[in-house]
N, C-alpha and C positions, 0 to 999 in steps of 0.2 A: 638549554632550556630557558624559556622566557620568564622573567621575574614577574610575578603577579602583583598588581597594586593592592594596597591595603583597602579594607572596606571604607575607611575614613577618606582615603584618596579618591575612591570610586564615587562616594557620595558628594565629594566636592567638585567633581568634574562637570563642566558645562555640557549641554546637549551636543555642541560641536565637537568637543574633546572626545565624548563617548562615541560619536559617530566615526570619528577618525580612527579610534582604537579598534572599533568593530569592523572597519573596512581594511584593516591591516592583515598581516600574515595569519594563517590559521592558528599558529601557536599563540600569538598575541590575543586573538579572540578567545581561545580556550582559557587562557589565564584570566582574562577579564570576567568571563562567564563563571569560572570556578569561584572567583572571589564573591560574586553575587550569590552563587549557590550556597557557599559556605556561610554566607550572611543570612540565609534562610529565605531567600527569594524563590518562590515555587517555580516561576517561569524559568529562572536561570537553572534551577535544579533539573527541570525537564529537558531544557536545551543541552545542558552539560551531559546528561544521560545519553542523549542522542549522539553527541560528539564522541563519547566513549564507545557507543555501539557501532558507529561508522568509522572510528579511527581518524577523525578529523581534528587535526591540531593536537592530538594526544594519541598515546598508544591504544590500540584496540583492546577493550576490556569489557566484554559483555556482562561479567559478574558485577563489576563496579557500576556499569550502566544501570543494571537492575536496582542496585542500592539507591542510586540517585532518583530513578523513576519512582521508587517506593517512598522516598522522602517527599517528593513533590505530590505524590498521590495522597499521602497522609494529610496534606494541606487542602485536598479537594481538587487538585489540578486535573481537569478532565482528560487531556491528552496523555498525561502521565498515567492515569488510571488505565486507560486503553493500552498504553505501552507495557505496563506490568502484565496485562493479559497477553500481549504479543510475546513477551519473554517466555511465559509459561506455555503458550501455544506452540512456539517454534523452538523452544529449548535454548534460548539466548541467555547464557549465564546461569542456567538452572535446568534441572531435568524437566523434560516435557511432562506437562500435567494439564490435559485438556479440560478436566473438571474445574480446576482452579482458574484456568484461562477464561472459561465460561462465566465464572463468578465475577471476575474483573470486567469482562466485556458487558455483562448484564448491568453492572453498576453504572458504567459509562453510558450505556444505551438509555437507561432509565433517567439519567440526568440530562439527556438531550444531545449527546455527541453522535454525529452521523457515523463516524468510524466505529464507535462502540456498537451501534445498531447493526452495521454491516458485518462486523466480525462475529457478533453474537448470533446473527441470523445464519451465518455460514456454518457455525457449529450445530445449530438447530436443524438445518437442512440436511446435514451429513450424519447427525447423531453422534458427534464426537464430543465426549465429556458430558453430554446431556442426552436425554431421551429424544430421539428423532421427532421433530414436530414441524413439518413443512408449512402448515397453515400459519403457525406463529412466526416462522422464519419469513414467510412472504409479508406478513404484517410489518415486521421490523424493517424489511427491505424497502417496502413502500414508504415508510416513514423516512428512512435515510434518503431515498430517491427524491422525496418531496423537498429535502434540504439541499438537493443538487449533487449528491454523491454519485459520481459516474459509475463506479463499480457496482453500487447497489442497483442502479438503473439497468446495467448490463445483466445482472443476476435476475432481476424481475423478467427481463426478456427471455432468459433461459427457462424460467417457469412456464412461460407461454409456449415456447418452442417445444418443450418436453411434455407439456400437459401435466405438470405437477400442481396439484390443488385446483388449478383452474382448467377450463376446457382448452385444448390445444388450439392456438391461433398464431400462425406464422406471420400474419400481417402485423399483429400487435407486437410480436417478438421483434420483427424487423424495425418497427418504429422505435422500440426501446434501444435496440443495438445502434441505431443511427444517432440517437440522443447520447448514448454512452460514448460513442466515437467522438461526437462533437465536444464532449466533456474531457476528452484526452485519455480515456481508459484504453489500454492496449488490447485487452480482450474485446472491448467494445468495437474497436477498429477491425479486428479480425472477424468477429461475428457479423459485423456490417458487411465486410468483404464477402463472406460466405453467402449472405442474402443477395448481394449484387451478382455474384457468380451464378446463382440460381436463376437470375433474370437475364443472364447472358450479357451483363454489363462488365465485360472483362477488364477494359481499360480503367474504369472507375474502381473495380475491385483491386487491381494491382496497386493503385495509388493508396488505397486503404491498408493493404498488406504492408506496404513500405512504412506507413505511419505506425502500424502495429509493431513492426520489428524494432523501431527506435527504442521503445520503453520496455519491451517484453523481456522476461527472464530467459536465461539459456534453455531451461526446460520447456517453456512455452514456445520458444522459437523452434525447438525440435519438433513439437507437436504441429506447429504451423507447417514446417518442412514436410512432415509425413503426409499431411492433408494435401498439400500442393503437388507432391510427387505422384499422388494417386489420381490427379486430375487428367481429363482427356484433352485439356488445353496445353499446347506446347509452350505458350508463354508462361502459364502458371507453373508448369513443371520446371521450366528454366529458373524461375524465381525460387522454387523449392530446392533445387540443386545448389543454388548460390547460398541459400540459408544454411544448408547442410555443410557446405564448404567453410562458411564463416564460423560455424559452431566447432567444426574440427580444428580450425586454426586457433580458436580461442582456447581449447583444451590443450593443444600442443604447446601454447605459450604459457599456460597457467603453471 
């Protein structure tokens, strides 16, 4: 176990010394961040909570992560407020409670955090923990999209593709998906690929699918595979089969 420096030692470090410690092994970084977190630094508390949630430099401990997120949130740290919502939303260190998740997301959204806007909008759109309100969801998604949130941009595209609240417009949907893909969202990449497939631009679609697969969750990769395996294009079916094989291999190794 790495010895943590005292708060006095931490305060006495030069910028170069801090940078050197933060570029060291994960355990050393975690020890440094924990010292600052215990000293009351909200940013450090939020970062340490994320380390505990991810098991980076410390043992994975979602319950303890929530405690640190809550301490940072009590100081008004926006990302921590959103992360408390995520914990309640997904059951990280606490029982799932969509209504409480919505409360935390709404707070982060009203204070201007794009991720809070996106997460709150998602619950509103689906009616999870709150009364379903797709017009309000779209308003929040547009606000988050205006701040550059790629996932929100993609979701706005879905509203146009499915005709939720707005008149169905696949051209507007395709434009949003292209923007979301450019912003790095894996769902945006895949939705952009679907639009390209519809235009017969298979080579470009395959490149977008490859990019989608890089960041996609195993569940979404499975959905991608199912879509591709149903294609009339041999090239796309081949990509779908490969995705399926990779998913099977992942679960066998897990």
